[in-house]
C-alpha positions as CSV (number, residue, x, y, z in Angstrom):
1,X,-0.3,-0.2,0.2
2,X,2.9,2.6,1.3
3,X,4.6,1.1,-2.6
4,X,1.5,2.7,-4.5
5,X,1.5,6.0,-2.4
6,X,4.8,6.6,-3.0
7,X,4.3,5.7,-7.0
8,X,1.2,7.7,-6.6
9,X,3.3,10.9,-5.1
10,X,6.8,10.9,-8.5
11,X,3.8,10.8,-10.9
12,X,2.4,13.5,-9.4
13,X,5.3,14.8,-9.2
14,X,6.6,14.5,-12.6
15,X,4.1,15.4,-14.6
16,X,3.9,18.9,-12.4
17,X,8.1,19.3,-13.7
18,X,7.1,17.9,-16.9
19,X,3.8,20.2,-18.3
20,X,6.3,22.7,-19.2
21,X,9.2,22.5,-21.1
22,X,11.5,24.6,-23.8
23,X,12.9,21.6,-25.5
24,X,11.5,22.3,-28.4
25,X,13.0,25.1,-29.8
26,X,16.7,26.9,-28.8
27,X,18.0,30.3,-28.9
28,X,20.2,29.1,-32.1
29,X,16.8,28.3,-33.4
30,X,15.0,31.2,-33.0
31,X,18.0,33.2,-34.2
32,X,18.4,31.1,-37.0
33,X,14.8,31.2,-38.6
34,X,15.1,35.4,-38.1
35,X,18.4,35.4,-40.0
36,X,17.3,34.1,-43.5
37,X,14.3,35.5,-43.6
38,X,16.0,39.1,-43.0
39,X,18.9,37.6,-45.6
40,X,16.1,36.7,-48.3
41,X,14.2,39.6,-47.8
42,X,17.6,42.2,-48.2
43,X,19.2,40.5,-50.6
44,X,16.5,40.6,-52.7
45,X,15.6,43.8,-52.8
46,X,15.9,45.7,-55.6
47,X,18.8,47.7,-55.4
48,X,17.0,50.8,-58.2
49,X,14.8,52.1,-55.8
50,X,15.0,50.0,-52.9
51,X,11.2,47.9,-52.6
52,X,11.5,44.4,-51.4
53,X,10.8,41.2,-53.4
54,X,6.5,41.2,-53.1
55,X,6.2,38.4,-54.0
56,X,6.6,35.1,-56.2
57,X,5.3,31.8,-57.3
58,X,6.4,28.2,-57.3
59,X,5.5,25.8,-60.5
60,X,6.9,22.8,-61.2
61,X,9.9,23.3,-63.1
62,X,10.5,27.0,-62.6
63,X,10.0,30.1,-60.1
64,X,7.9,32.6,-61.1
65,X,8.2,36.7,-60.4
66,X,4.9,38.7,-60.2
67,X,4.6,41.8,-61.3
68,X,2.7,42.9,-58.2
69,X,3.4,44.9,-54.9
70,X,1.0,46.1,-51.7
71,X,3.1,49.7,-50.2
72,X,1.2,48.6,-46.7
73,X,3.7,45.4,-46.9
74,X,6.0,47.3,-48.0
75,X,6.1,49.5,-44.8
76,X,5.6,46.0,-43.0
77,X,9.1,44.8,-44.3
78,X,11.0,47.9,-43.1
79,X,9.0,47.7,-39.2
80,X,10.2,43.9,-39.5
81,X,13.9,44.6,-40.7
82,X,14.0,47.3,-38.1
83,X,13.3,45.1,-35.3
84,X,16.1,43.0,-36.7
85,X,18.9,46.6,-36.7
86,X,17.7,47.3,-33.1
87,X,18.3,43.2,-31.9
88,X,20.9,42.7,-33.7
89,X,23.2,46.4,-32.6
90,X,21.6,45.6,-28.5
91,X,24.3,42.9,-27.8
92,X,25.2,44.2,-25.0
93,X,22.2,43.7,-23.2
94,X,21.1,40.4,-24.2
95,X,22.2,37.0,-22.4
96,X,23.5,35.4,-25.9
97,X,26.6,37.9,-26.0
98,X,28.1,34.9,-27.4
99,X,26.1,33.9,-30.1
100,X,25.1,38.1,-31.5
101,X,28.4,38.7,-31.5
102,X,28.5,35.7,-33.7
103,X,25.4,37.1,-36.3
104,X,26.7,40.4,-36.4
105,X,30.5,38.8,-37.7
106,X,29.5,35.7,-40.6
107,X,27.8,32.6,-39.5
108,X,24.4,33.9,-40.0
109,X,25.0,36.7,-42.5
110,X,26.3,34.6,-44.7
111,X,26.2,37.2,-47.8
112,X,27.6,39.8,-45.5
113,X,24.7,42.1,-46.5
114,X,24.4,45.5,-44.7
115,X,21.8,46.0,-42.3
116,X,21.9,49.5,-42.2
117,X,22.3,49.5,-46.5
118,X,18.7,47.8,-47.2
119,X,16.8,50.1,-44.5
120,X,18.2,53.0,-46.0
121,X,17.1,50.9,-49.6
122,X,13.7,51.1,-47.5
123,X,13.4,54.4,-46.5
124,X,14.2,55.7,-49.6
125,X,12.0,54.2,-51.8
126,X,9.1,54.4,-48.7
127,X,10.1,59.0,-48.7
128,X,10.3,58.5,-52.4
129,X,6.1,57.3,-53.0
130,X,5.4,59.7,-49.7
131,X,2.3,62.6,-51.1
132,X,3.2,65.7,-48.9
133,X,-0.4,67.4,-48.1
134,X,-2.2,70.2,-46.7
135,X,-5.5,70.6,-44.0
136,X,-6.1,74.5,-44.1
137,X,-9.3,73.8,-42.5
138,X,-6.6,72.4,-39.0
139,X,-4.6,76.1,-38.8
140,X,-5.0,76.0,-35.1
141,X,-2.7,73.2,-35.0
142,X,0.2,75.2,-36.0
143,X,3.0,72.4,-37.2
144,X,0.5,70.5,-38.0
145,X,-1.0,71.6,-41.0
146,X,1.4,70.6,-43.5
147,X,1.8,66.6,-43.1
148,X,2.8,63.2,-45.3
149,X,1.7,59.6,-46.5
150,X,3.0,56.7,-48.2
151,X,1.6,56.1,-51.3
152,X,-1.5,58.4,-49.8
153,X,-2.3,55.1,-47.3
154,X,-2.9,56.0,-43.7
155,X,-1.8,52.2,-42.8
156,X,1.5,52.1,-45.3
157,X,2.7,55.1,-43.1
158,X,1.3,53.4,-39.4
159,X,3.5,50.7,-40.3
160,X,6.7,52.5,-41.5
161,X,6.7,54.8,-38.8
162,X,6.7,51.6,-36.7
163,X,10.0,50.3,-38.1
164,X,11.3,54.4,-37.9
165,X,10.7,54.0,-34.3
166,X,13.3,50.1,-33.6
167,X,16.0,52.1,-35.1
168,X,15.1,55.2,-33.2
169,X,15.4,53.0,-30.2
170,X,18.4,51.0,-31.3
171,X,20.8,54.6,-32.2
172,X,19.8,55.1,-28.4
173,X,20.3,52.1,-27.4
174,X,24.1,51.4,-28.9
175,X,25.3,54.8,-28.6
176,X,28.2,53.4,-31.3
177,X,25.7,53.6,-34.2
178,X,25.4,57.6,-34.1
179,X,29.0,57.3,-34.8
180,X,28.7,54.7,-38.0
181,X,24.3,54.8,-39.5
182,X,22.6,57.9,-37.3
183,X,19.9,57.1,-39.8
184,X,17.2,58.0,-37.5
185,X,18.4,61.6,-36.9
186,X,19.3,61.9,-40.4
187,X,15.3,61.3,-41.3
188,X,14.1,63.3,-38.7
189,X,12.5,65.8,-40.9
190,X,10.0,62.9,-42.4
191,X,9.4,61.2,-39.6
192,X,7.9,64.9,-38.2
193,X,6.3,64.4,-41.5
194,X,4.8,60.6,-41.0
195,X,3.7,61.2,-38.2
196,X,1.6,64.2,-38.4
197,X,0.1,62.8,-41.6
198,X,-1.1,60.3,-39.5
199,X,-2.9,62.8,-37.1
200,X,-4.3,65.1,-39.7
201,X,-5.8,62.0,-41.4
202,X,-7.3,61.4,-37.7
203,X,-9.1,65.0,-37.5
204,X,-9.9,64.7,-41.4
205,X,-12.2,61.8,-40.0
206,X,-13.4,63.5,-37.2
207,X,-15.0,66.0,-39.8
208,X,-16.6,64.1,-41.9
209,X,-17.8,62.3,-38.7
210,X,-18.9,65.9,-37.7
211,X,-16.4,65.1,-34.0
212,X,-19.0,62.0,-33.2
213,X,-17.4,59.0,-32.4
214,X,-18.6,57.3,-34.8
215,X,-17.3,53.5,-36.8
216,X,-13.3,54.3,-37.8
217,X,-10.3,56.1,-36.9
218,X,-8.8,57.4,-39.4
219,X,-9.4,58.1,-42.6
220,X,-7.9,55.9,-45.4
221,X,-6.0,57.7,-47.8
222,X,-5.7,60.8,-49.3
223,X,-7.8,60.5,-52.8
224,X,-10.8,60.2,-50.0
225,X,-10.6,61.3,-47.2
226,X,-14.6,60.7,-46.7
227,X,-14.9,57.3,-48.0
228,X,-15.3,53.8,-45.1
229,X,-12.0,53.2,-42.8
230,X,-10.4,50.5,-42.6
231,X,-10.6,48.1,-39.3
232,X,-6.3,47.0,-40.3
233,X,-5.5,50.6,-40.9
234,X,-7.0,52.5,-37.6
235,X,-5.5,49.8,-35.6
236,X,-1.9,50.3,-37.4
237,X,-2.5,53.9,-36.9
238,X,-3.5,53.4,-33.0
239,X,-0.3,50.9,-32.6
240,X,1.8,53.6,-34.2
241,X,0.8,55.8,-32.1
242,X,1.1,53.8,-28.8
243,X,4.5,52.6,-29.6
244,X,5.5,56.6,-29.9
245,X,4.4,57.5,-26.2
246,X,5.7,53.9,-25.2
247,X,9.2,54.7,-26.0
248,X,8.7,58.7,-25.8
249,X,12.1,58.6,-23.5
250,X,14.3,57.3,-26.1
251,X,12.9,59.5,-28.9
252,X,13.5,63.1,-27.3
253,X,16.4,62.5,-27.8
254,X,14.8,63.7,-31.2
255,X,11.6,65.2,-30.8
256,X,12.3,67.9,-27.2
257,X,9.9,67.0,-24.6
258,X,8.6,70.1,-25.0
259,X,7.6,70.1,-28.3
260,X,3.9,70.7,-29.2
261,X,4.1,67.5,-31.1
262,X,3.8,65.4,-28.4
263,X,0.7,66.5,-26.9
264,X,-1.1,65.9,-30.4
265,X,0.0,62.8,-29.7
266,X,-1.2,61.6,-26.2
267,X,-4.6,63.4,-27.0
268,X,-4.7,61.2,-30.1
269,X,-3.8,58.4,-28.0
270,X,-6.4,58.6,-25.4
271,X,-9.4,60.0,-28.2
272,X,-8.5,56.4,-29.5
273,X,-8.2,54.6,-26.2
274,X,-11.9,55.1,-26.0
275,X,-12.6,54.8,-29.7
276,X,-11.1,51.2,-29.1
277,X,-13.0,50.3,-26.5
278,X,-16.5,51.1,-27.8
279,X,-15.3,49.8,-31.4
280,X,-13.8,46.7,-29.6
281,X,-14.8,43.9,-31.8
282,X,-13.6,45.0,-35.1
283,X,-12.0,43.5,-37.7
284,X,-8.5,44.8,-36.8
285,X,-6.6,41.3,-36.4
286,X,-3.4,41.3,-33.7
287,X,-2.5,45.1,-34.1
288,X,-5.2,46.9,-31.5
289,X,-3.7,43.7,-28.5
290,X,-0.3,45.0,-29.4
291,X,-1.6,48.8,-29.5
292,X,-3.2,47.4,-26.2
293,X,-0.3,46.2,-25.1
294,X,1.8,49.8,-25.4
295,X,-0.7,51.7,-24.0
296,X,-1.0,49.5,-21.0
297,X,2.7,49.4,-20.5
298,X,2.4,53.2,-20.7
299,X,0.7,54.1,-18.0
300,X,2.1,52.0,-16.0
301,X,5.1,54.0,-16.1
302,X,4.5,56.7,-13.9
303,X,2.5,54.9,-11.4
304,X,3.1,52.0,-8.8
305,X,1.0,48.7,-9.8
306,X,-2.6,50.4,-11.7
307,X,-5.3,47.3,-10.8
308,X,-7.6,48.5,-13.2
309,X,-5.3,49.0,-15.9
310,X,-4.7,45.1,-14.9
311,X,-8.3,44.2,-14.7
312,X,-10.2,45.7,-17.3
313,X,-6.9,46.1,-20.1
314,X,-5.6,42.9,-19.9
315,X,-8.4,40.3,-18.1
316,X,-11.0,42.1,-20.5
317,X,-9.5,44.2,-23.3
318,X,-7.2,42.0,-24.6
319,X,-8.1,38.1,-23.5
320,X,-11.1,38.8,-24.9
321,X,-10.3,40.4,-28.5
322,X,-7.0,37.2,-28.4
323,X,-9.9,34.6,-28.0
324,X,-11.5,36.4,-30.5
325,X,-8.9,36.4,-32.7
326,X,-7.3,32.1,-32.3
327,X,-10.4,30.8,-29.7
328,X,-9.4,29.9,-26.3
329,X,-7.7,26.6,-27.6
330,X,-6.0,24.3,-30.7
331,X,-8.6,22.0,-32.3
332,X,-7.1,18.7,-33.5
333,X,-9.2,17.7,-35.6
334,X,-9.0,20.8,-38.2
335,X,-6.7,20.9,-40.5
336,X,-6.9,24.1,-41.6
337,X,-5.2,25.2,-38.2
338,X,-3.4,22.4,-37.8
339,X,-1.3,23.7,-41.2
340,X,-1.8,27.4,-40.1
341,X,1.6,28.9,-38.7
342,X,-1.0,32.3,-37.7
343,X,2.9,34.5,-37.4
344,X,0.7,37.9,-37.7
345,X,-1.3,36.9,-34.7
346,X,1.5,35.3,-32.5
347,X,3.2,39.1,-32.1
348,X,0.5,40.1,-30.3
349,X,0.5,36.2,-28.7
350,X,3.7,37.2,-27.0
351,X,2.3,40.7,-25.5
352,X,-0.5,39.1,-24.3
353,X,1.4,36.7,-22.6
354,X,3.6,38.9,-21.0
355,X,1.0,40.5,-19.8
356,X,-1.2,37.8,-18.1
357,X,1.6,36.9,-16.2
358,X,2.6,40.3,-14.7
359,X,-1.3,40.7,-13.7
360,X,-2.0,37.6,-12.8
361,X,1.7,37.3,-10.4
362,X,0.7,40.6,-9.6
363,X,-2.3,39.7,-7.8
364,X,-0.8,37.4,-5.7
365,X,-0.5,40.9,-3.1
366,X,-3.8,41.3,-2.6
367,X,-5.7,42.9,1.1
368,X,-7.3,41.2,3.0
369,X,-10.9,43.1,2.3
370,X,-9.9,41.9,-2.1
371,X,-9.4,38.1,-1.0
372,X,-11.7,36.3,-2.9
373,X,-12.5,39.0,-5.3
374,X,-8.2,39.1,-6.5
375,X,-7.8,35.4,-5.6
376,X,-11.2,34.8,-8.8
377,X,-9.0,37.6,-11.0
378,X,-5.5,35.4,-10.0
379,X,-6.5,32.7,-10.8
380,X,-8.8,32.8,-13.9
381,X,-5.3,35.2,-15.8
382,X,-3.6,32.2,-14.7
383,X,-5.5,30.0,-16.4
384,X,-6.0,32.3,-19.1
385,X,-2.1,32.2,-19.6
386,X,-1.9,28.7,-19.2
387,X,-4.4,28.5,-22.8
388,X,-1.8,31.5,-24.3
389,X,1.6,29.4,-23.7
390,X,-0.6,26.2,-25.3
391,X,-1.7,28.3,-28.4
392,X,1.8,29.8,-28.6
393,X,4.2,26.5,-28.3
394,X,2.0,24.8,-30.6
395,X,1.9,27.6,-33.7
396,X,5.7,27.9,-33.2
397,X,5.9,24.7,-34.0
398,X,4.2,25.1,-37.0
399,X,5.6,28.4,-37.7
400,X,9.2,26.5,-38.6
401,X,8.1,24.5,-40.9
402,X,6.9,27.1,-43.3
403,X,10.1,28.3,-44.4
404,X,11.8,27.2,-47.4
405,X,15.6,26.1,-47.7
406,X,16.6,24.5,-51.1
407,X,18.3,21.4,-49.3
408,X,15.0,20.8,-47.6
409,X,12.3,21.2,-51.1
410,X,10.6,18.3,-52.1
411,X,10.2,20.3,-55.2
412,X,11.6,22.5,-57.2
413,X,13.0,25.8,-55.2
414,X,16.4,28.1,-55.4
415,X,18.7,29.3,-53.1
416,X,18.5,33.0,-53.4
417,X,15.0,32.8,-52.2
418,X,16.3,30.4,-49.3
419,X,14.6,31.8,-46.0
420,X,11.7,33.1,-47.2
421,X,8.5,31.9,-45.1
422,X,4.9,30.5,-46.7
423,X,2.3,31.8,-46.4
424,X,-1.6,30.5,-44.6
425,X,-3.8,31.1,-47.8
426,X,-4.5,26.9,-48.6
427,X,-6.1,28.0,-51.7
428,X,-2.3,29.8,-53.0
429,X,0.0,27.4,-51.6
430,X,2.4,28.0,-54.0
431,X,2.5,32.2,-53.4
432,X,4.9,33.4,-51.5
433,X,4.8,37.2,-50.4
434,X,7.0,39.7,-48.4
435,X,4.0,39.9,-45.8
436,X,4.2,36.0,-45.1
437,X,7.9,36.5,-44.0
438,X,7.6,40.0,-42.6
439,X,5.3,39.0,-39.7
440,X,6.9,35.4,-39.1
441,X,10.4,37.3,-38.3
442,X,8.7,39.4,-36.3
443,X,6.8,37.2,-33.6
444,X,9.9,35.1,-33.9
445,X,12.5,38.4,-32.5
446,X,9.5,39.2,-30.4
447,X,9.6,35.4,-29.2
448,X,13.6,35.7,-28.6
449,X,13.3,38.6,-27.0
450,X,10.7,37.2,-24.3
451,X,13.6,34.0,-23.8
452,X,17.0,35.4,-24.3
453,X,16.6,39.5,-23.7
454,X,18.4,41.1,-20.5
455,X,15.6,43.6,-18.4
456,X,15.7,46.0,-15.3
457,X,14.7,45.0,-12.1
458,X,10.6,46.3,-12.0
459,X,7.5,45.6,-13.4
460,X,6.1,46.1,-17.0
461,X,7.1,44.1,-19.9
462,X,9.5,41.9,-21.2
463,X,12.4,43.4,-23.6
464,X,14.9,45.5,-22.6
465,X,14.1,48.9,-23.6
466,X,11.4,49.6,-21.2
467,X,11.1,51.8,-18.9
468,X,10.0,49.3,-16.3
469,X,10.3,45.7,-16.8
470,X,10.3,42.2,-15.5
471,X,12.9,40.8,-14.2
472,X,14.8,38.4,-16.0
473,X,14.5,35.0,-14.1
474,X,10.7,35.6,-14.4
475,X,10.3,35.6,-18.7
476,X,13.3,34.6,-19.8
477,X,12.8,31.4,-17.7
478,X,9.3,31.1,-17.3
479,X,8.9,27.8,-18.3
480,X,10.7,26.9,-15.0
481,X,8.6,29.7,-13.4
482,X,5.3,27.6,-14.3
483,X,7.1,24.5,-13.2
484,X,7.8,25.5,-9.9
485,X,4.3,27.0,-9.8
486,X,3.0,23.6,-10.5
487,X,5.5,21.2,-8.1
488,X,3.2,23.5,-5.3
489,X,0.7,22.4,-7.0
490,X,1.7,18.9,-7.2
491,X,2.8,18.9,-3.5
492,X,-0.1,20.3,-2.6
493,X,-2.0,17.2,-4.7
494,X,0.4,14.4,-2.7
495,X,-0.4,16.2,0.7
496,X,-3.9,15.6,-0.5
497,X,-3.6,11.8,-1.5
498,X,-1.5,11.2,1.9
499,X,-4.4,12.8,3.8
500,X,-7.7,10.5,1.4
501,X,-5.0,7.3,1.6
502,X,-4.8,7.9,5.7
503,X,-8.4,8.7,6.4
504,X,-9.7,5.8,4.3
505,X,-6.4,3.3,6.2
506,X,-8.3,5.1,9.5
507,X,-11.7,4.0,8.3
508,X,-11.5,1.4,6.6
509,X,-8.8,-0.7,8.0
510,X,-7.7,0.0,11.4
511,X,-11.5,1.2,12.4
512,X,-13.0,-2.1,11.8
513,X,-10.1,-4.2,12.7
514,X,-10.0,-3.0,16.7
515,X,-13.9,-3.1,16.5
516,X,-14.3,-6.7,16.1
517,X,-10.9,-6.3,17.9
518,X,-13.0,-4.8,20.7
519,X,-16.8,-7.5,20.1
520,X,-14.4,-10.5,20.6
521,X,-12.4,-9.5,23.6
522,X,-16.6,-8.7,24.2
523,X,-18.1,-12.5,23.4
524,X,-15.0,-14.0,25.1
525,X,-16.1,-11.6,28.7
526,X,-19.7,-12.7,28.0
527,X,-18.6,-16.2,27.9
528,X,-16.4,-16.7,30.5
529,X,-19.2,-15.4,32.9
530,X,-21.2,-17.2,32.0
531,X,-18.6,-20.3,32.3
532,X,-18.0,-18.7,35.4
533,X,-21.8,-18.6,37.3
534,X,-22.9,-21.8,35.8
535,X,-19.7,-23.6,38.1
536,X,-20.5,-21.9,41.1
537,X,-24.0,-23.3,40.5
538,X,-23.5,-26.5,40.2
539,X,-21.4,-25.8,42.8
540,X,-24.4,-24.9,44.8
541,X,-26.6,-28.1,44.2
542,X,-23.4,-30.7,45.0
543,X,-23.4,-28.4,48.3
544,X,-27.5,-29.1,48.7
545,X,-27.3,-32.5,47.8
546,X,-25.2,-32.9,50.1
547,X,-26.3,-31.6,52.7
548,X,-30.0,-33.8,51.2
549,X,-28.3,-36.8,52.2
550,X,-26.3,-36.0,55.7
551,X,-29.9,-34.9,57.0
552,X,-31.4,-38.5,55.4
553,X,-28.6,-40.4,57.7
554,X,-29.2,-39.4,60.3
555,X,-33.2,-39.5,60.4
556,X,-32.2,-43.0,59.6
557,X,-30.3,-43.3,62.7
558,X,-33.3,-41.6,64.6
559,X,-35.5,-44.2,63.4
560,X,-33.4,-47.1,64.6
561,X,-32.7,-46.1,67.1
């Protein structure tokens, strides 16, 4: 029986210890996929104008480069290469210094292409197709009378700004870049113009809606400012403004904190907060989730833990939006789901995982008054965090299989396209587009930051560059942290098992045995008492018989006399 208990305990502890592990990946594997993805994008960039190769189609005996383009996705390419620029030159603040130094040299950059040149070419392309405009109805905005949009398009401008923010932050973190590249300072006038363009398109939409809160946050394009808004462009623009505010402490090196531009950005972002709370069910995919994460981080910069933001933004807005986007589990019976990497959604998923982790951990410090409510929310967030992690792990493993290499392909493929990612469109599996690769390497770089980047000792963010961040061991070793939680839970289960078995042992074995023993002793005592009484009665009978015999003898003697 006790051996059975020991086996039960061991099985619980083994399950607790092995439920979370990162054996499915490593820093080398993640970097490998990132760097080959960047290699594909930058080595297939047109030198003539800086445009990324937009699309090629796979055929039985050849590869066809498609004469097509989408400038929103070109701007998304700048964003992902900007993220790589920041990751590549931040070696002094990573846990992976040796590997990053190796990356910056030769091994994972086989053609020795210049990331800075790749960025410069992309910025030049987007700058050349930018359209300047003036809104004469906004004279009261002073310096914001004139702005510009890439191809007259709000979404493309927002994504390009995200890329420029990454570049500016990288160059502030690694001051050597200011001497060698200094891209942010070089293109600062264009950055300001793009910011103004977004703000002006927001005001154009407000003018169209007569300054009421109607569906649509930004005018979509310059060609027809009064046309229907795009949910994607709206969320991309919201993210760009949110990201500017999150990194404001870095960007003030370029745009002074006293600059009027910051107040316009902050006011517009505040109004957009209200808009996206009102229209939170729009089909804006992962962009709104990332914007909410950036706002959540920003709201916690200047104050102690904002419990309302944890409850509302994380447990309500982010959670419900994520479930709308991805569901709460993987349907293992849906072949389409099993083949999708969902790279764009994974970008938001890493943010959501971290936010749920930080918010749930913060709720362990509750007061007596809040105890029950906080405990319930804590459990809800931890369960949500577990669900997100399960989905992310599954999807990242699918993502790794989506990257194309000539030596692995069982169909016609060419080495110059090595590193490109297949998309998730099941009706167009032969198409390889730039945004497929862009989203996948962006998601991988977020995962890399989550696991391997050093952070400071405060609270909110998992990347090294934000003011308040989670201690490295909490998230970089988050799987181990989950294992510790499981060990504690497992220990609790073991204690319960022991108590149950002790109760079972007492009531089902020891107590009945003692009862039987007592009953037997009682029966034995009863029998003994009966025997003693019988012996006594028998003795009395013998004595009476002897008395009667003596009386008869005396009577006979008397008669004889």
